VMD Tcl script that draws the C-alpha trace (Angstrom):
set ca {
  {81.53 82.19 85.88}
  {77.87 83.22 85.83}
  {75.75 80.75 83.88}
  {72.79 81.68 81.72}
  {69.70 82.02 83.89}
  {71.67 82.78 87.05}
  {71.31 86.16 88.70}
  {73.55 87.89 91.25}
  {72.77 87.40 94.93}
  {73.54 90.42 97.08}
  {74.18 89.44 100.70}
  {75.32 91.05 103.92}
  {79.01 90.34 103.25}
  {78.97 92.57 100.18}
  {79.89 89.70 97.86}
  {78.02 88.64 94.74}
  {77.04 85.03 94.18}
  {74.55 83.43 91.77}
  {71.05 82.09 92.20}
  {68.64 80.67 89.65}
  {65.35 81.18 91.49}
  {62.98 84.12 91.05}
  {64.57 87.54 91.23}
  {63.92 91.27 90.89}
  {63.68 91.65 87.13}
  {64.50 95.35 86.77}
  {67.48 97.56 87.73}
  {67.62 98.42 91.40}
  {69.57 99.69 94.37}
  {70.69 97.20 97.04}
  {71.81 98.40 100.46}
  {73.10 96.50 103.46}
  {70.56 95.95 106.25}
  {72.50 93.65 108.55}
  {76.26 93.31 108.90}
  {77.11 95.74 106.11}
  {75.39 99.04 106.78}
  {76.53 101.64 104.30}
  {77.31 99.19 101.51}
  {75.36 100.35 98.45}
  {75.25 98.59 95.07}
  {73.45 99.33 91.81}
  {72.41 96.37 89.68}
  {71.66 96.90 85.99}
  {70.52 93.27 85.62}
  {67.96 91.09 87.46}
  {69.10 90.32 91.00}
  {68.15 88.26 94.05}
  {68.20 90.32 97.29}
  {68.41 88.19 100.43}
  {66.94 89.13 103.79}
  {70.03 90.98 105.05}
  {69.49 93.71 102.47}
  {67.01 96.42 101.51}
  {66.37 97.19 97.87}
  {64.50 99.73 95.81}
  {63.55 99.73 92.12}
  {62.24 102.42 89.78}
  {58.67 101.24 90.37}
  {59.05 101.97 94.07}
  {60.19 105.59 93.88}
  {59.23 108.76 92.04}
  {62.84 109.92 92.11}
  {65.52 109.18 89.53}
  {66.90 105.78 90.55}
  {70.52 106.52 89.64}
  {70.36 109.85 91.52}
  {68.93 108.06 94.56}
  {71.85 105.58 94.40}
  {74.41 108.41 94.54}
  {72.39 110.19 97.22}
  {72.42 107.12 99.47}
  {76.17 106.76 98.96}
  {76.58 110.25 100.36}
  {74.66 109.53 103.58}
  {76.48 108.10 106.60}
  {74.19 105.12 107.13}
  {76.62 103.60 109.66}
  {75.52 106.14 112.25}
  {72.03 104.59 112.18}
  {73.31 101.28 113.54}
  {70.63 99.94 115.87}
  {72.48 96.85 117.09}
  {75.40 96.23 119.43}
  {76.86 92.96 118.11}
  {76.16 92.66 114.39}
  {75.53 96.09 112.81}
  {71.91 96.49 111.75}
  {69.79 99.13 110.05}
  {66.22 99.42 111.32}
  {63.64 99.89 108.56}
  {61.93 102.80 110.33}
  {65.32 104.54 110.68}
  {65.93 104.00 106.98}
  {62.47 105.35 106.15}
  {63.03 108.36 108.41}
  {66.16 109.62 106.62}
  {65.98 113.25 105.51}
  {67.71 114.28 102.28}
  {67.86 117.23 99.91}
  {66.02 116.28 96.71}
  {66.15 118.58 93.65}
  {63.56 118.53 90.85}
  {63.53 115.41 88.67}
  {65.16 117.11 85.67}
  {68.08 118.24 87.83}
  {68.33 114.77 89.39}
  {68.79 113.30 85.92}
  {71.56 115.78 85.08}
  {73.40 115.15 88.36}
  {73.07 111.38 87.98}
  {74.32 111.52 84.36}
  {77.41 113.50 85.33}
  {78.29 111.20 88.25}
  {77.64 108.09 86.17}
  {79.91 109.43 83.41}
  {82.66 110.11 85.95}
  {82.29 106.58 87.39}
  {82.63 105.02 83.94}
  {85.69 107.17 83.18}
  {87.30 106.08 86.47}
  {86.59 102.42 85.70}
  {88.12 102.72 82.22}
  {91.17 104.53 83.64}
  {91.66 101.80 86.24}
  {91.32 99.10 83.56}
  {93.92 100.82 81.38}
  {96.27 101.28 84.34}
  {95.94 97.60 85.23}
  {96.67 96.53 81.64}
  {99.69 98.85 81.43}
  {100.96 97.49 84.76}
  {100.72 93.91 83.47}
  {102.50 94.87 80.23}
  {105.24 96.63 82.17}
  {105.70 93.66 84.49}
  {105.98 91.27 81.55}
  {108.39 93.57 79.71}
  {110.62 93.88 82.77}
  {110.68 90.13 83.20}
  {111.72 89.63 79.56}
  {114.12 92.51 79.16}
  {116.32 91.45 82.08}
  {116.55 87.95 80.62}
  {116.68 88.39 76.86}
  {117.65 92.02 76.44}
  {115.95 94.71 74.37}
  {117.62 94.07 71.02}
  {117.30 90.90 68.97}
  {120.33 89.08 70.35}
  {121.51 86.12 68.30}
  {123.59 84.31 70.91}
  {123.25 83.73 74.63}
  {125.34 82.39 77.49}
  {124.56 80.61 80.74}
  {125.38 82.47 83.93}
  {124.73 82.33 87.65}
  {121.54 84.35 87.02}
  {120.39 82.15 84.14}
  {120.58 82.64 80.36}
  {121.65 86.13 79.29}
  {122.77 87.71 75.99}
  {126.39 86.89 75.15}
  {127.29 90.58 74.93}
  {126.20 91.12 78.53}
  {128.43 90.66 81.54}
  {127.87 90.28 85.25}
  {129.55 92.61 87.70}
  {129.10 93.09 91.42}
  {127.22 96.10 92.72}
  {130.42 97.17 94.45}
  {132.11 97.46 91.03}
  {129.17 99.35 89.53}
  {128.93 101.94 92.32}
  {131.23 104.57 93.77}
  {129.90 103.64 97.17}
  {127.26 101.58 98.97}
  {126.23 102.54 102.50}
  {123.31 102.37 104.94}
  {121.10 105.21 106.15}
  {120.51 106.32 109.73}
  {120.18 103.33 112.08}
  {119.71 105.20 115.35}
  {116.36 106.47 116.65}
  {115.22 109.60 114.86}
  {111.68 110.25 116.13}
  {112.89 112.74 118.75}
  {114.41 114.78 115.92}
  {111.27 115.04 113.78}
  {110.14 118.58 112.92}
  {107.05 119.92 111.18}
  {107.35 120.23 107.39}
  {108.50 122.12 105.46}
  {111.09 122.92 108.12}
  {114.08 120.63 108.39}
  {115.29 117.94 105.98}
  {113.16 115.29 104.21}
  {113.65 111.89 105.86}
  {112.86 108.86 103.68}
  {111.72 105.60 105.31}
  {111.02 102.13 103.92}
  {107.26 102.78 103.59}
  {108.00 105.80 101.35}
  {109.96 103.75 98.82}
  {108.20 102.43 95.73}
  {109.43 102.69 92.13}
  {109.01 106.38 92.87}
  {109.17 107.97 96.31}
  {105.83 108.67 97.97}
  {106.60 112.25 98.92}
  {103.29 113.12 100.60}
  {104.12 110.83 103.55}
  {107.69 111.97 104.20}
  {108.86 112.84 107.69}
  {111.28 115.71 108.32}
  {114.27 115.83 110.67}
  {116.02 118.82 112.20}
  {119.01 120.38 110.46}
  {121.11 119.58 113.55}
  {120.29 115.85 113.44}
  {120.89 115.82 109.69}
  {124.36 117.28 110.19}
  {125.11 114.61 112.77}
  {124.09 111.94 110.23}
  {125.66 113.55 107.14}
  {127.20 110.24 106.02}
  {123.72 109.18 104.84}
  {122.91 112.42 103.01}
  {121.32 111.59 99.65}
  {122.12 113.07 96.27}
  {120.23 113.21 93.00}
  {120.77 109.96 91.10}
  {121.43 107.83 94.20}
  {119.52 104.54 94.34}
  {117.93 103.65 97.68}
  {116.86 100.10 98.49}
  {114.60 98.77 101.25}
  {116.32 96.41 103.70}
  {113.40 95.20 105.85}
  {109.67 94.91 105.23}
  {109.69 94.70 101.43}
  {113.40 94.03 100.79}
  {114.80 94.95 97.39}
  {112.26 97.66 96.53}
  {114.32 100.47 95.04}
  {114.02 103.91 93.49}
  {116.16 106.79 92.25}
  {116.51 110.01 94.23}
  {114.88 112.80 92.14}
  {116.29 116.37 91.91}
  {113.84 117.80 94.46}
  {115.11 115.40 97.16}
  {118.80 116.13 96.64}
  {120.23 116.66 100.15}
  {117.58 114.54 101.92}
  {118.38 111.80 104.45}
  {117.01 108.31 105.05}
  {116.39 105.71 107.73}
  {118.00 102.27 107.45}
  {117.96 102.13 103.64}
  {120.79 100.87 101.42}
  {122.27 103.81 99.52}
  {123.97 102.98 96.21}
  {125.78 105.62 94.16}
  {126.13 104.27 90.57}
  {129.23 105.28 88.64}
  {129.00 107.70 85.72}
  {128.98 104.88 83.16}
  {126.06 103.13 84.91}
  {122.53 104.35 84.24}
  {120.94 104.80 87.66}
  {117.41 104.06 86.43}
  {118.49 100.84 84.74}
  {120.25 99.88 87.97}
  {117.09 100.62 90.00}
  {114.77 98.81 87.59}
  {117.02 95.75 87.67}
  {117.05 95.63 91.48}
  {113.24 95.84 91.34}
  {112.96 93.03 88.77}
  {111.81 89.54 89.70}
  {115.20 88.15 88.68}
  {117.03 90.37 91.19}
  {114.39 90.02 93.90}
  {114.73 86.21 93.70}
  {118.14 86.63 95.30}
}
mol new
graphics top color blue
foreach p $ca { graphics top sphere $p radius 0.5 }
foreach p [lrange $ca 0 end-1] q [lrange $ca 1 end] { graphics top cylinder $p $q radius 0.2 }
display resetview
């Protein structure tokens, strides 16, 4: 919403606002002085630094400005806090920082590489966000109108659906629905990769977050073999973020889980379709 003539204001809370008074008219580095030590920003456009910040421009240093920006990001400025209540960075402490500084030509090369990486990351994040929005919209439509160009629809307890579709209970679509371990398991944890992978609610997204898995002893797993998981099972969160579901991949065949709903779709039911539907807004509304 920035209007012509306004310039960003960099304050101690790290947020950007606008201001139309006089400003620094060249690119510069802004760093937190009070309340936000360690927060570093680079402004390509004119900016207004308020008194809770320090700033430096190209006219105030013989070093490459972009290199200096990355250098400051790599220094733990928080350890220079000189205040007890609101964090503060004393100017003399800032001036007294020691840093390794290569020749100017090498600074430019380092800064160019890091800047290129930053831009690539930003573009990747933008693409990922767009794809996520497209996927969300597609899921919302496909579980209402179907994938093909259906000519006729019917009203149902879940709203309008294609006439060729039907509604069946999960019990009819699955060979079994059960619940994972509901007793305490922490005393049975073992160090990975020993034992059996143990999936908890916080590990369940549209795919399982495997780097955070706990492991349980083989003995405890045998005692709780009724909740042993198999490839193609669909697990669903009961508490915390209820409804979030995913399919058990081949590498987690034989794992176990804590207090999750375990659904075993029949052979004529696609387990990924089943999981995607349970994750859809239409299903989560229930």
